[in-house]
C-alpha positions as CSV (number, residue, x, y, z in Angstrom):
1,M,105.0,49.2,116.1
2,T,103.5,51.3,113.3
3,W,101.7,54.6,112.9
4,K,98.3,54.6,111.2
5,S,97.7,57.0,108.4
6,T,94.3,57.5,106.9
7,S,95.6,58.1,103.3
8,T,98.5,55.6,102.8
9,G,97.9,53.0,105.6
10,P,100.5,52.1,108.3
11,L,103.8,53.7,108.2
12,P,106.8,51.9,109.7
13,R,108.4,53.6,112.6
14,V,111.7,55.3,111.8
15,R,114.7,53.5,113.4
16,P,118.3,54.4,112.9
17,E,120.5,51.8,111.2
18,P,122.6,49.8,113.7
19,G,125.8,51.7,114.3
20,A,124.6,54.9,112.6
21,A,123.3,56.5,115.8
22,S,126.6,56.0,117.5
23,A,128.7,57.2,114.5
24,N,126.8,60.5,113.9
25,R,124.9,61.9,116.9
26,S,124.1,65.1,115.1
27,L,121.5,63.4,112.8
28,P,118.0,63.3,114.5
29,S,116.4,59.9,114.4
30,G,113.1,58.5,115.7
31,P,109.5,59.2,115.1
32,W,109.8,62.9,116.1
33,T,111.8,63.5,112.9
34,L,108.5,63.1,110.9
35,Q,106.8,65.9,112.8
36,P,106.7,69.3,111.3
37,A,109.1,71.8,112.8
38,P,107.4,74.4,115.2
39,K,106.6,77.7,113.6
40,A,108.5,80.7,114.8
41,E,106.7,83.6,116.4
42,P,106.4,86.7,114.2
43,T,109.0,89.3,114.8
44,T,108.3,93.0,115.3
45,M,109.1,93.6,111.6
46,E,106.3,91.4,110.6
47,I,103.5,92.8,112.8
48,P,102.4,96.4,113.5
49,V,104.2,98.0,116.4
50,L,101.2,99.9,117.6
51,S,97.6,98.7,117.6
52,G,95.6,100.5,115.0
53,A,98.6,101.5,113.0
54,T,97.1,100.3,109.7
55,A,93.6,101.8,110.4
56,A,94.8,105.4,110.7
57,L,92.9,108.1,108.7
58,R,94.7,110.0,105.9
59,R,94.9,113.1,108.1
60,Q,96.5,111.0,110.9
61,K,99.0,109.4,108.5
62,V,100.0,112.8,107.2
63,A,100.4,114.1,110.7
64,G,102.6,111.1,111.6
65,L,104.6,111.5,108.4
66,M,105.2,115.2,109.2
67,E,106.4,114.4,112.7
68,Q,108.7,111.7,111.4
69,M,110.1,114.0,108.7
70,R,110.6,117.0,111.1
71,H,112.7,114.6,113.3
72,D,114.7,113.2,110.3
73,L,115.3,116.7,108.8
74,R,116.3,118.1,112.1
75,G,118.9,115.3,112.3
76,G,120.4,116.3,108.9
77,H,118.6,114.1,106.4
78,H,120.3,114.2,102.9
79,L,117.1,114.9,101.0
80,E,115.2,118.1,100.9
81,A,111.8,118.2,102.5
82,E,109.8,118.1,99.3
83,A,111.6,115.1,97.9
84,L,111.5,113.3,101.2
85,L,107.8,114.1,101.6
86,R,107.0,112.7,98.1
87,E,109.0,109.6,98.9
88,R,107.3,109.0,102.2
89,L,103.8,109.6,100.7
90,K,104.5,107.2,97.9
91,A,105.7,104.6,100.4
92,S,102.7,104.9,102.6
93,R,100.3,105.1,99.6
94,V,98.8,108.5,100.6
95,E,97.8,110.7,97.7
96,L,97.7,114.5,98.2
97,A,97.1,117.4,95.9
98,E,100.2,119.1,94.5
99,E,99.4,122.4,96.3
100,R,99.1,120.5,99.7
101,I,102.4,118.8,99.2
102,L,104.2,122.1,98.5
103,A,102.5,123.7,101.5
104,L,103.6,120.8,103.7
105,A,107.1,121.0,102.4
106,E,107.2,124.7,103.0
107,S,106.0,124.1,106.6
108,L,109.3,122.2,107.2
109,R,111.5,125.0,105.9
110,D,112.8,125.8,109.5
111,V,114.3,122.3,109.8
112,D,115.2,121.6,106.2
113,R,119.0,121.7,106.3
114,A,119.5,120.4,102.7
115,R,117.4,123.2,101.4
116,A,119.1,125.9,103.5
117,E,122.5,124.7,102.3
118,R,121.2,124.7,98.7
119,E,119.9,128.2,99.0
120,R,123.1,129.5,100.6
121,R,125.2,128.0,97.8
122,E,122.9,129.6,95.2
123,A,123.2,133.0,96.9
124,E,127.0,132.7,97.0
125,E,127.1,131.7,93.3
126,A,124.8,134.7,92.4
127,A,127.0,137.0,94.4
128,E,130.1,135.7,92.7
129,A,128.5,136.0,89.3
130,A,127.4,139.6,90.0
131,E,131.0,140.5,91.1
132,A,132.5,138.9,88.0
133,A,130.1,140.5,85.6
134,P,131.5,143.7,84.0
135,A,129.9,147.0,85.1
136,S,128.2,148.7,82.3
């Protein structure tokens, strides 16, 4: 029995060689081997998690980024708010004016642990420098 093909004519049915099927059962044989493999369903990494996630307005994207950053900074992210904000804006392709970026970073000051640690260190170094400086 043969399959009919519109482009190349009849194709012979694939049959295993005598003895080959019993020697190695892991190799598929038969006409189903010519059929394409079924396509896998997309995973959650390939499709948007929420409907409308790609259609958000710039204001909504910035609000979502700020909420996400507030959570990350509260958990002790290693970057300061301004650096993290610039990184996230670039990744999400959102352009904002420099003044707006600085204002948003300043609004995260209460949860910015990296910035608080840097300012504490700078204050300690300034106090040590003031003590070490000779009094005139």
